[in-house]
C-alpha positions in Angstrom: -24.0 36.7 6.3 -24.2 36.0 2.5 -21.4 37.1 0.2 -23.8 37.9 -2.6 -26.0 41.0 -2.6 -29.6 41.0 -3.7 -28.7 43.2 -6.7 -26.1 40.8 -8.0 -28.4 37.8 -7.3 -31.2 39.5 -9.3 -28.9 40.3 -12.2 -27.6 36.8 -12.4 -31.2 35.4 -12.2 -32.2 37.6 -15.1 -29.3 36.5 -17.2 -30.0 32.9 -16.4 -33.7 33.2 -17.5 -32.5 34.6 -20.8 -29.8 32.0 -21.3 -32.2 29.1 -20.6 -34.6 30.5 -23.2 -32.1 31.4 -25.9 -29.3 28.8 -25.5 -25.7 29.0 -26.6 -26.1 28.7 -30.4 -27.9 32.0 -30.6 -24.9 33.7 -29.0 -22.7 32.6 -31.9 -25.4 33.9 -34.3 -25.5 37.3 -32.6 -21.7 37.6 -32.2 -19.5 36.6 -35.1 -16.3 37.1 -33.1 -17.5 35.1 -30.2 -15.0 32.2 -30.6 -12.1 34.7 -30.6 -13.4 37.0 -27.9 -14.0 34.1 -25.4 -10.8 32.1 -26.1 -7.6 32.8 -24.2 -4.0 31.9 -24.8 -2.3 31.2 -21.4 1.0 30.2 -23.1 1.0 26.7 -21.5 -2.5 26.0 -22.8 -5.2 27.6 -24.9 -8.7 27.8 -23.3 -11.9 28.1 -25.4 -14.9 29.1 -23.3 -17.0 30.2 -26.2 -19.2 27.1 -26.1 -20.4 27.9 -22.6 -23.0 30.5 -21.5 -20.3 33.1 -21.0 -21.2 36.6 -22.3 -19.9 40.1 -21.8 -22.9 40.9 -19.6 -22.2 37.9 -17.4 -18.5 38.9 -17.0 -19.6 42.4 -16.2 -21.9 41.2 -13.4 -19.2 39.0 -11.9 -16.7 41.9 -12.1 -19.2 43.9 -9.9 -19.6 40.8 -7.7 -15.8 40.7 -7.3 -15.7 44.3 -6.2 -18.5 43.8 -3.6 -16.7 40.9 -1.9 -13.2 42.4 -2.2 -12.0 39.5 -4.3 -8.7 41.3 -4.9 -8.2 41.6 -1.1 -9.0 37.9 -0.6 -6.5 37.0 -3.3 -3.8 39.2 -1.8 -4.4 37.5 1.6 -3.8 34.1 0.0 -0.5 35.1 -1.5 0.7 37.2 1.5 0.3 34.4 4.0 -2.7 35.7 6.0 -4.5 33.0 7.9 -7.3 32.5 5.4 -8.1 29.0 6.7 -10.2 30.7 9.4 -11.4 27.6 11.2 -7.9 26.3 11.8 -6.2 29.6 11.9 -3.6 28.6 9.3 -2.1 30.3 6.3 -2.3 28.6 2.9 1.2 28.7 1.4 1.6 26.1 -1.3 2.2 28.8 -3.9 5.5 29.5 -2.2 6.8 26.0 -3.1 6.5 27.0 -6.8 8.2 30.3 -6.4 9.9 31.1 -3.1 10.4 34.7 -4.3 6.5 35.0 -4.4 6.4 37.6 -7.2 7.8 40.1 -4.7 4.6 40.1 -2.7 5.1 41.2 0.9 4.5 38.4 3.4 2.8 38.7 6.8 5.7 36.8 8.3 9.4 37.5 7.4 10.5 33.9 7.6 7.9 32.3 5.3 9.9 32.9 2.1 13.0 31.6 3.8 11.1 28.5 4.9 9.9 27.9 1.3 13.3 28.5 -0.2 15.0 26.2 2.4 12.4 23.5 1.7 13.1 23.6 -2.1 16.9 23.5 -1.6 16.6 20.7 0.9 14.4 18.7 -1.4 16.9 19.1 -4.3 19.8 18.2 -2.1 18.1 15.1 -0.5 16.9 14.0 -3.9 20.5 14.0 -5.2 21.7 12.1 -2.1 19.0 9.5 -2.4 19.6 9.1 -6.2 23.3 8.5 -5.4 22.5 5.9 -2.7 20.2 4.0 -5.1 23.1 3.7 -7.6 25.3 2.3 -4.8 23.1 -0.7 -4.1 24.1 -4.3 -4.9 21.0 -4.7 -7.0 19.9 -2.0 -9.5 16.7 -0.4 -8.4 14.0 -1.1 -10.9 10.9 -0.5 -8.9 9.7 2.2 -6.5 6.6 1.7 -4.4 5.0 4.9 -3.3 2.9 4.4 -0.2 0.5 7.2 0.7 -3.2 8.1 0.6 -5.3 11.0 -0.5 -3.1 14.1 -1.1 0.0 12.0 -0.3 -0.6 10.0 -3.4 -3.1 11.5 -5.9 -0.9 14.3 -7.1 2.3 12.3 -7.4 0.4 9.5 -9.3 -1.0 12.0 -11.7 2.4 13.7 -12.3 4.1 10.4 -12.8 1.6 9.0 -15.3 1.6 12.3 -17.2 5.3 12.9 -17.3 7.2 9.6 -17.1 9.3 8.5 -20.1 7.9 5.9 -22.3 10.5 3.4 -21.0 11.6 4.6 -17.6 14.7 3.1 -16.0 12.7 2.8 -12.7 9.0 2.0 -12.7 6.8 3.6 -10.0 3.8 1.9 -8.4 1.3 3.4 -6.0 -0.3 1.9 -2.9 -2.8 4.0 -1.0 -5.9 1.9 -0.2 -6.0 -0.2 3.0 -7.6 -2.9 0.7 -4.8 -5.4 0.4 -5.9 -6.4 -3.0 -4.2 -3.3 -4.3 -1.0 -4.0 -2.2 -0.8 -7.6 -3.5 -1.4 -6.5 -7.1 1.5 -4.0 -6.9 4.0 -6.3 -5.1 3.3 -9.1 -7.5 4.9 -6.8 -10.2 8.0 -6.0 -8.1 11.3 -7.7 -7.5 12.0 -7.4 -3.7 15.7 -7.3 -4.3 15.3 -4.4 -6.8 12.6 -2.4 -5.0 12.7 0.8 -2.8 9.7 2.0 -0.9 8.8 5.7 -0.4 6.3 6.1 2.5 4.5 9.5 2.5 2.6 10.7 5.5 2.5 14.3 6.9 2.4 13.1 10.5 3.8 9.6 9.9 0.8 8.3 11.9 -1.6 7.7 9.0 -3.1 4.3 9.8 -3.5 3.1 6.2 0.1 4.1 5.3 1.7 2.5 8.3 -0.3 -0.7 7.9 0.8 -1.0 4.2 4.4 -0.3 5.2 4.3 -3.1 7.8 3.0 -5.5 5.2 5.7 -4.5 2.8 8.3 -5.1 5.5 7.0 -8.6 5.9 7.1 -9.1 2.1 10.8 -8.1 2.0 11.5 -10.5 4.9 9.7 -13.4 3.2 11.9 -12.8 0.2 15.1 -13.0 2.3 15.8 -9.3 2.3 17.4 -8.4 5.6 16.7 -5.2 7.4 13.8 -4.2 5.1 13.4 -0.8 6.6 16.8 0.2 5.2 15.0 0.1 1.9 12.4 2.7 3.1 12.5 6.4 2.4 10.1 8.5 4.5 8.6 11.8 3.3 7.0 13.6 6.2 6.6 16.8 8.2 7.3 14.8 11.4 10.8 13.2 11.1 10.7 12.1 14.7 7.9 9.7 14.1 9.6 8.3 11.0 12.7 7.7 13.0 10.7 6.0 15.7 9.2 3.8 13.0 12.7 2.6 12.2 13.7 4.5 9.1 17.2 5.8 8.9 17.5 9.5 9.4 19.5 9.8 6.1 16.5 8.4 4.3 14.0 10.9 5.7 12.9 13.8 3.5 10.9 16.5 5.3 8.6 19.2 4.2 7.1 22.2 6.0 4.2 21.6 8.3 2.2 24.2 6.4 2.0 22.1 3.2 -1.6 20.9 2.9 -2.4 17.4 1.6 -4.2 18.2 -1.6 -1.7 21.0 -2.4 1.4 18.9 -1.6 2.3 17.7 -5.1 4.6 20.7 -5.4 6.7 19.5 -2.4 8.9 16.6 -1.5 5.7 14.5 -1.3 6.6 14.1 -5.1 10.0 12.7 -4.3 9.2 9.4 -6.0 8.2 11.3 -9.2 11.3 13.4 -9.1 13.4 10.2 -8.8 12.0 9.0 -12.1 11.7 12.3 -14.1 14.7 14.1 -12.6 15.1 17.4 -10.8 15.3 19.7 -13.9 11.9 18.3 -15.1 10.4 18.8 -11.7 11.6 22.4 -11.6 9.8 23.0 -14.9 6.7 21.6 -13.3 7.0 24.2 -10.6 7.8 26.9 -13.1 4.6 26.2 -15.1 2.6 26.6 -11.9 4.4 29.7 -10.9 3.6 31.3 -14.3 -0.1 30.6 -13.6 0.3 32.0 -10.1 1.6 35.3 -11.6 -1.3 35.4 -14.1 -3.9 34.8 -11.4 -2.4 37.4 -9.0 -2.0 40.1 -11.6 -4.8 39.8 -14.1 -8.0 41.8 -13.8 -11.2 39.6 -13.3 -12.4 40.0 -16.9 -9.1 38.5 -18.2 -8.3 36.2 -15.3 -8.7 32.6 -16.4 -9.2 30.8 -13.1 -11.6 33.5 -11.9 -13.7 33.4 -15.1 -13.9 29.6 -14.9 -15.0 29.8 -11.3 -17.6 32.4 -12.2 -19.0 29.9 -14.8 -19.0 27.2 -12.1 -20.9 29.5 -9.8 -23.4 30.5 -12.5 -24.0 26.9 -13.6 -24.5 25.6 -10.0 -26.6 28.4 -8.7 -28.6 29.8 -11.6 -28.7 27.1 -14.3 -29.2 24.1 -12.1 -26.1 22.2 -12.9 -25.2 19.8 -10.0 -22.2 18.3 -11.7 -19.3 19.0 -14.0 -17.7 16.5 -16.3 -14.0 16.5 -17.2 -12.7 14.4 -20.1 -9.0 14.1 -20.8 -8.3 13.0 -24.4 -4.9 11.7 -23.4 -4.3 8.4 -21.6 -1.4 10.0 -19.6 -4.0 12.1 -17.8 -6.0 9.2 -16.6 -5.6 10.2 -13.0 -6.6 13.8 -13.5 -10.3 13.3 -12.6 -9.6 11.6 -9.3 -7.1 14.3 -8.5 -9.6 17.1 -9.3 -12.3 15.3 -7.4 -10.3 15.6 -4.3 -9.1 19.2 -5.0 -12.5 20.6 -5.7 -15.0 18.6 -3.6 -12.8 18.4 -0.5 -12.1 22.1 -0.8 -15.6 23.4 -1.6 -18.0 20.6 -0.6 -19.1 22.7 2.4 -22.5 23.7 3.9 -21.0 26.4 6.2 -19.9 29.9 5.4 -16.7 31.3 6.7 -18.5 32.6 9.8 -20.0 29.2 10.5 -23.5 30.0 9.4 -25.3 27.7 6.9 -24.6 28.5 3.2 -27.2 30.2 1.1 -25.8 29.0 -2.2 -24.9 25.8 -3.9 -21.3 24.9 -3.3 -19.1 22.3 -5.0 -20.6 20.5 -8.0 -20.0 16.8 -8.4 -16.8 16.3 -10.4 -16.7 13.3 -12.6 -15.4 12.2 -16.0 -13.1 9.9 -17.8 -10.5 9.4 -20.5 -10.5 9.6 -24.2 -12.9 7.8 -26.5 -13.7 5.2 -23.9 -16.3 7.4 -22.2 -17.9 8.3 -25.6 -19.3 4.7 -25.5 -20.8 5.1 -22.1 -21.7 8.4 -20.4 -21.9 10.6 -23.5 -25.4 9.3 -24.2 -26.4 11.2 -21.1 -24.5 14.3 -22.0 -26.2 14.6 -25.4 -29.7 13.5 -24.6 -30.0 13.4 -20.8 -32.4 15.7 -19.0 -29.8 17.4 -16.6 -27.6 20.3 -17.6 -23.9 19.1 -17.2 -21.1 21.4 -18.3 -18.3 19.4 -19.8 -14.5 20.2 -20.1 -12.4 18.6 -22.7 -8.6 18.5 -22.4 -6.7 17.9 -25.7 -3.0 17.6 -26.3 -1.9 18.6 -29.8 1.4 16.7 -29.8 1.7 13.0 -28.8 4.9 11.4 -27.4 4.6 8.4 -29.7 4.9 7.8 -33.4 1.4 6.5 -34.0 0.1 9.7 -35.7 -3.1 8.2 -37.1 -4.1 7.1 -33.6 -3.5 10.6 -32.2 -5.3 12.3 -35.0 -8.3 10.1 -34.5 -8.3 10.9 -30.8 -8.2 14.6 -31.4 -10.9 14.4 -34.1 -13.2 12.7 -31.6 -12.6 15.2 -28.9 -13.3 18.2 -31.2 -16.3 16.4 -32.7 -17.9 15.9 -29.2 -17.7 19.6 -28.3 -19.2 20.5 -31.7 -22.0 17.9 -31.3 -22.8 19.1 -27.8 -23.3 22.6 -29.1 -25.0 21.8 -32.4 -27.4 19.0 -31.6 -29.5 17.4 -34.3 -33.0 18.6 -35.2 -35.8 16.8 -37.1 -34.7 18.3 -40.5 -31.2 17.0 -40.1 -32.4 13.6 -39.0 -34.7 13.3 -42.0 -32.0 14.4 -44.4 -29.5 11.8 -43.0 -31.9 8.9 -42.3 -35.1 9.6 -44.2 -34.5 6.9 -46.8 -33.6 4.2 -44.3 -37.1 3.1 -43.7 -36.9 3.9 -39.9 -40.0 4.2 -37.8 -41.2 7.6 -36.7 -40.2 6.8 -33.1 -36.7 5.8 -34.3 -36.3 9.1 -36.2 -37.5 11.1 -33.2 -35.0 9.2 -31.0 -32.2 10.5 -33.1 -33.0 14.1 -32.3 -31.2 16.0 -29.6 -31.3 19.6 -28.6 -27.7 20.7 -28.5 -26.9 23.9 -26.6 -25.0 21.8 -24.1 -22.1 23.8 -22.6 -18.5 22.7 -23.0 -15.0 24.3 -22.6 -11.9 23.1 -24.3 -8.3 23.1 -23.1 -5.7 22.7 -25.8 -2.1 21.9 -24.8 0.6 22.0 -27.4 2.3 19.2 -25.6 2.0 17.5 -22.3 5.2 18.7 -20.5 6.1 19.4 -16.9 5.6 23.1 -17.5 2.1 22.7 -19.1 1.0 20.2 -16.5 2.1 22.5 -13.7 0.2 25.4 -15.2 -3.0 23.3 -15.7 -3.0 22.1 -12.0 -2.3 25.6 -10.7 -5.2 26.9 -12.8 -7.5 24.4 -11.2 -6.2 25.3 -7.7 -6.9 29.0 -8.2 -10.3 28.2 -9.8 -11.2 26.3 -6.7 -10.0 29.2 -4.4 -12.1 31.7 -6.5 -15.2 29.6 -6.3 -14.8 29.4 -2.5 -14.5 33.2 -2.4 -17.7 33.6 -4.5 -19.6 31.3 -2.2 -18.1 32.7 1.0 -16.7 29.4 2.3 -13.4 28.3 3.7 -11.8 26.1 0.9 -8.9 24.9 3.1 -10.4 22.8 5.9 -11.9 19.4 5.5 -14.0 18.8 8.7 -16.3 16.5 6.9 -13.8 13.6 6.7 -13.2 13.5 10.5 -16.4 11.8 11.7 -16.0 8.7 9.5 -12.4 8.3 10.6 -13.4 8.5 14.3 -16.3 6.0 13.9 -14.0 3.6 11.9 -11.8 3.4 15.0 -14.8 2.6 17.2 -16.1 0.0 14.8 -12.7 -1.7 14.1 -12.6 -3.9 17.3 -16.2 -4.9 16.6 -15.3 -6.0 13.1 -12.3 -7.9 14.4 -14.6 -9.8 16.8 -17.1 -10.5 14.0 -14.6 -11.8 11.5 -12.9 -14.0 14.0 -16.3 -15.5 14.9 -15.9 -14.9 18.7 -18.4 -13.3 21.0 -17.7 -9.7 21.6 -16.8 -8.7 25.1 -19.5 -7.0 27.1 -17.9 -3.6 26.7 -17.7 -4.2 22.9 -21.4 -5.2 22.9 -22.2 -2.0 24.7 -20.2 0.0 22.1 -22.1 -1.7 19.3 -25.4 -0.5 20.9 -24.2 3.0 20.3 -24.7 2.6 16.5 -27.8 2.6 14.5 -29.8 -0.5 13.8 -28.6 -0.8 10.2 -24.9 -0.8 11.3 -25.6 -3.3 14.1 -27.3 -5.6 11.6 -24.3 -5.4 9.2 -21.9 -6.2 12.0 -24.0 -9.2 12.9 -23.9 -10.3 9.3 -20.1 -10.3 9.4 -20.2 -12.8 12.1 -21.8 -15.2 9.7 
């Protein structure tokens, strides 16, 4: 069953036909207060949506859409702990980590708030204990290696890069990939006598994480460090497995089993970050997210920033033909934001099944891509300005830098603002002739300098990049992702699509071992190889050399 009625579908189709014909510039010409009416102050950041195809008519249609699908009820179910992850029969409770009081919302289970409160208090206490133990070591700890993959690393890495002091007392490195090139590159920068390892795995069975931890143990031993696993801290929802691995119980930090991977940055999964920035700063990070939670839960659809952004995502994907969305952070500290959001949005909403298991009848997640600062202006922006595909773009600007190079920062901000203006304005033949008519250029060169404009963009403006503002921005994207899932009638909280590749990797691994070692596979291995397609069998044979 579709979540979208024929009436809503028709109204959105009519608006799309008009928007494709008229463009965005005409909206400014027809509405002199457009910039003011479609910009929003969220305290932690300012959001300008006026350079998108948003309109009062579009918002009105999506308000009716929200009523039809009981968006308010679905939102309440998220915050009250109902099992909205219908395929796995699980609640989605990460908002509790930001505010265990949960805005006073009544929970479906009496003990959930207590669990969240206990988790926060335990995290704070264990953080303090681990900090004290680090100060008692014979060698001052200068390096922390955070080992985890996917949701166990992307969020903490983003938070660390965004919030670390310019000259931190402890430097934090991340190892996630099973590719040992990454591991070797990180360890080459660390002093084994001044290094502590934080291993993060929900089950403490993650193959990549355990393999990397094994290799780090060997690195410690090669450097003459005795009992290397004494230098390990485990962050897990399964302490028993961490103890079995050989990590001291005092060095195990747990979190509730209901903490989902791509929503785990709010939990003790970010222990390594909290060790560097301190608990007060980490609390501010949680408070920024909690403020956005309150806005999302209480605001009506027409004023609800995550919901409005999701409506635009839905409109662009399903009615204006946009298959991707670009995100550009004009701040080097946010260099890991795009990979983080890629996982958040595409793992959540890259689905072809509705909540009832039937095939979707709408476009779901767009491809999320992007980059940082002026670097990308010299590569992908050519496509944004003159390419044939419609690609909405988001720009994230930070007004205040944390360095003294004012001229650098002003140039950065000027470039970001200029790109949003250029995407809207374009450059027609008259402008090209006025600017370049006396340069003796060929007609083809003059024509090549023309581009249409009317390319949609939105702009986030942060006063400063602080724990509070970062928390609010990430929570905004989480609720935007949830809202899009509601609009498309999918379950945003499972990730079945990652399972098949993992299972097949386990089947292929023994065959790869045999190939690399140059020995003949046993008869049973040969038989297993025959289960794969001709292309995969050929590649396995190529590995034999």
